GULUMTI-111172 format. One record per residue: x, y, z of N, C-alpha, C, O in turn. Coordinates in steps of 0.1 Angstrom, whole numbers, always signed. Layout:
N
<<X; Y; Z>; <X; Y; Z>; <X; Y; Z>; <X; Y; Z>>
...
END
This chain:
66
<<+8; -12; +0>; <+0; +0; +0>; <+9; +13; +0>; <+18; +14; +8>>
<<+6; +22; -9>; <+13; +34; -9>; <+6; +44; +0>; <-6; +46; +0>>
<<+14; +51; +8>; <+9; +61; +17>; <+12; +75; +11>; <+23; +78; +7>>
<<+2; +83; +11>; <+4; +97; +6>; <+11; +105; +17>; <+7; +105; +28>>
<<+22; +112; +14>; <+29; +119; +24>; <+21; +130; +30>; <+12; +136; +23>>
<<+23; +133; +42>; <+16; +144; +49>; <+18; +157; +42>; <+29; +160; +37>>
<<+8; +166; +41>; <+10; +179; +35>; <+20; +187; +43>; <+21; +186; +55>>
<<+28; +195; +36>; <+38; +204; +42>; <+30; +214; +50>; <+20; +220; +45>>
<<+35; +217; +62>; <+29; +228; +70>; <+34; +241; +65>; <+46; +243; +63>>
<<+25; +250; +63>; <+28; +263; +57>; <+25; +274; +68>; <+16; +273; +76>>
<<+34; +284; +68>; <+33; +295; +78>; <+30; +308; +70>; <+34; +310; +59>>
<<+23; +317; +77>; <+21; +330; +72>; <+33; +339; +75>; <+41; +336; +83>>
<<+34; +350; +68>; <+45; +360; +71>; <+45; +364; +85>; <+56; +366; +91>>
<<+34; +366; +91>; <+33; +370; +105>; <+39; +359; +115>; <+46; +362; +124>>
<<+35; +346; +112>; <+40; +335; +120>; <+56; +334; +119>; <+62; +331; +128>>
<<+61; +336; +107>; <+75; +335; +104>; <+82; +347; +112>; <+92; +346; +118>>
<<+76; +359; +110>; <+81; +371; +117>; <+82; +369; +132>; <+92; +373; +138>>
<<+72; +363; +138>; <+72; +361; +152>; <+83; +352; +157>; <+89; +353; +167>>
<<+86; +342; +148>; <+97; +332; +152>; <+110; +339; +152>; <+119; +336; +160>>
<<+112; +349; +143>; <+125; +356; +141>; <+125; +369; +149>; <+136; +375; +151>>
<<+114; +374; +154>; <+114; +386; +161>; <+115; +398; +152>; <+122; +408; +156>>
<<+110; +397; +140>; <+111; +408; +130>; <+97; +412; +125>; <+87; +405; +129>>
<<+96; +422; +117>; <+84; +426; +111>; <+80; +417; +99>; <+89; +412; +92>>
<<+67; +415; +97>; <+63; +407; +85>; <+69; +412; +72>; <+71; +404; +63>>
<<+71; +425; +70>; <+76; +431; +58>; <+91; +426; +56>; <+95; +424; +45>>
<<+98; +424; +67>; <+111; +419; +66>; <+111; +405; +60>; <+120; +401; +52>>
<<+102; +397; +64>; <+100; +383; +59>; <+98; +384; +44>; <+103; +376; +36>>
<<+89; +393; +40>; <+86; +395; +26>; <+99; +399; +18>; <+101; +394; +7>>
<<+107; +408; +24>; <+119; +412; +17>; <+129; +400; +16>; <+136; +398; +6>>
<<+129; +391; +26>; <+138; +379; +26>; <+133; +370; +14>; <+142; +365; +7>>
<<+120; +369; +12>; <+115; +361; +1>; <+119; +367; -12>; <+123; +360; -22>>
<<+118; +380; -14>; <+121; +387; -26>; <+136; +386; -29>; <+140; +385; -40>>
<<+144; +385; -18>; <+159; +384; -20>; <+164; +370; -22>; <+175; +368; -24>>
<<+154; +360; -21>; <+158; +347; -23>; <+163; +339; -11>; <+167; +328; -12>>
<<+162; +345; +1>; <+167; +339; +13>; <+157; +328; +18>; <+160; +319; +26>>
<<+144; +330; +14>; <+134; +321; +18>; <+124; +319; +6>; <+121; +329; -1>>
<<+120; +307; +4>; <+111; +304; -7>; <+97; +306; -3>; <+93; +301; +8>>
<<+89; +313; -11>; <+75; +315; -7>; <+66; +308; -17>; <+69; +306; -29>>
<<+54; +304; -13>; <+44; +298; -21>; <+33; +308; -21>; <+29; +314; -11>>
<<+27; +311; -33>; <+16; +320; -34>; <+2; +313; -33>; <+1; +303; -40>>
<<-7; +318; -25>; <-20; +313; -25>; <-28; +317; -37>; <-23; +326; -44>>
<<-40; +312; -39>; <-48; +317; -50>; <-51; +332; -49>; <-53; +339; -59>>
<<-52; +337; -37>; <-54; +351; -34>; <-42; +360; -35>; <-43; +372; -34>>
<<-30; +354; -38>; <-18; +361; -39>; <-10; +363; -27>; <+0; +370; -27>>
<<-14; +357; -16>; <-7; +358; -3>; <+5; +348; -2>; <+4; +338; -8>>
<<+15; +352; +5>; <+27; +344; +6>; <+25; +334; +18>; <+19; +337; +28>>
<<+30; +322; +16>; <+31; +312; +26>; <+45; +306; +25>; <+51; +305; +15>>
<<+50; +302; +37>; <+63; +296; +38>; <+63; +282; +44>; <+56; +280; +53>>
<<+72; +274; +38>; <+73; +260; +43>; <+79; +260; +57>; <+90; +266; +59>>
<<+73; +254; +67>; <+78; +253; +80>; <+92; +247; +81>; <+100; +252; +88>>
<<+94; +237; +73>; <+107; +230; +74>; <+118; +239; +69>; <+129; +240; +75>>
<<+116; +247; +59>; <+126; +257; +54>; <+128; +268; +63>; <+139; +273; +65>>
<<+117; +273; +70>; <+118; +283; +80>; <+127; +278; +92>; <+135; +286; +97>>
<<+124; +266; +96>; <+132; +261; +107>; <+147; +260; +104>; <+155; +263; +112>>
<<+150; +256; +91>; <+164; +255; +87>; <+170; +269; +87>; <+181; +270; +92>>
<<+163; +279; +82>; <+168; +292; +82>; <+170; +297; +96>; <+180; +304; +99>>
<<+160; +294; +104>; <+161; +299; +118>; <+173; +293; +125>; <+180; +301; +133>>
<<+176; +281; +123>; <+188; +275; +130>; <+200; +281; +125>; <+209; +284; +133>>
<<+201; +284; +112>; <+213; +291; +107>; <+214; +306; +111>; <+225; +311; +113>>
<<+202; +312; +112>; <+201; +326; +116>; <+207; +329; +130>; <+214; +338; +132>>
<<+202; +320; +139>; <+207; +322; +153>; <+221; +317; +155>; <+227; +322; +164>>
<<+226; +308; +147>; <+240; +304; +148>; <+249; +315; +144>; <+259; +318; +151>>
<<+246; +323; +134>; <+254; +334; +129>; <+254; +346; +139>; <+263; +353; +140>>
<<+243; +347; +147>; <+242; +358; +156>; <+250; +355; +169>; <+254; +365; +175>>
<<+253; +343; +172>; <+260; +339; +184>; <+275; +340; +183>; <+282; +340; +193>>
<<+279; +341; +170>; <+294; +342; +168>; <+299; +356; +170>; <+311; +358; +169>>
END
């Protein structure tokens, strides 16, 4: 039996901003700069993959502690 993989958890710009302690506009700038991949909803809103955000967050805080 083939199992369909679970859907990727998507976060809003606000949720990502709260994780990093920045403004949602900063998250949008990161997406435009290519630091973070965004998915567009049918309404044109950005959503971010939780797994990618967690990877960026781990690297973001590593660079701040040095």
